[in-house]
C-alpha positions in Angstrom: 0.0 0.0 -0.1 2.8 2.4 1.0 4.5 1.7 -2.3 1.4 2.6 -4.4 1.1 5.9 -2.3 4.5 6.8 -3.0 4.1 6.2 -6.8 0.9 8.3 -6.7 2.7 11.2 -4.9 5.8 11.0 -7.2 3.4 10.8 -10.3 1.4 13.8 -9.0 4.7 15.9 -8.6 5.7 14.7 -12.1 2.4 15.9 -13.6 2.8 19.5 -12.2 6.5 19.6 -13.1 5.5 18.6 -16.8 2.6 21.0 -16.9 4.8 23.9 -16.1 7.6 23.0 -18.6 6.4 24.3 -21.8 8.8 25.9 -24.5 7.8 29.3 -23.2 9.2 28.5 -19.7 12.3 27.0 -21.3 15.5 29.0 -19.6 17.8 30.6 -21.9 20.9 28.9 -20.5 19.4 25.3 -21.2 21.7 23.3 -23.4 20.6 21.2 -26.4 18.7 18.3 -25.3 18.8 14.7 -26.8 15.9 12.2 -26.5 16.3 9.2 -24.3 13.8 6.2 -24.4 14.0 3.4 -21.6 11.5 0.5 -20.7 10.8 -0.1 -17.0 9.9 -3.5 -15.9 9.4 -5.3 -12.8 9.9 -9.2 -12.9 9.8 -9.0 -16.6 6.5 -7.1 -16.8 6.2 -3.6 -18.2 5.6 -1.0 -15.3 3.0 1.5 -16.0 3.0 4.8 -14.2 6.4 4.5 -12.8 8.3 7.8 -12.2 11.6 8.0 -13.8 14.3 10.5 -13.0 17.7 11.1 -14.4 20.2 12.1 -11.7 23.6 13.6 -12.4 26.7 13.3 -10.4 27.4 16.1 -9.5 24.1 17.5 -9.3 23.3 19.9 -12.1 20.8 22.8 -12.3 18.3 21.2 -14.7 16.3 17.8 -14.0 14.9 15.2 -16.4 11.9 13.4 -15.0 8.9 11.7 -16.6 6.4 8.7 -16.2 6.2 5.5 -17.8 3.2 4.4 -20.4 1.3 1.3 -20.4 4.1 -0.5 -22.1 6.6 0.7 -19.3 8.1 3.1 -21.9 9.6 6.5 -20.6 10.8 9.2 -23.2 12.6 12.1 -21.9 15.3 14.5 -23.0 18.7 14.8 -21.5 22.0 16.5 -22.0 24.5 15.2 -24.8 
């Protein structure tokens, strides 16, 4: 139950993040972005509505976060 609640909260946060990130809000110092597609599975089954976040080391100013579709696929843009 807790796991599903955490996924819901993260998904809700991702929704607000994506809703506020249109091209009009794109920062001027944002570098060129490149698309990345991944598939998230659990025990071989595609995982729907999982939140995926790319984290850099060391942390950067910009983040890449999205959710998976019914096929467990997540498409996001990241740095070169």
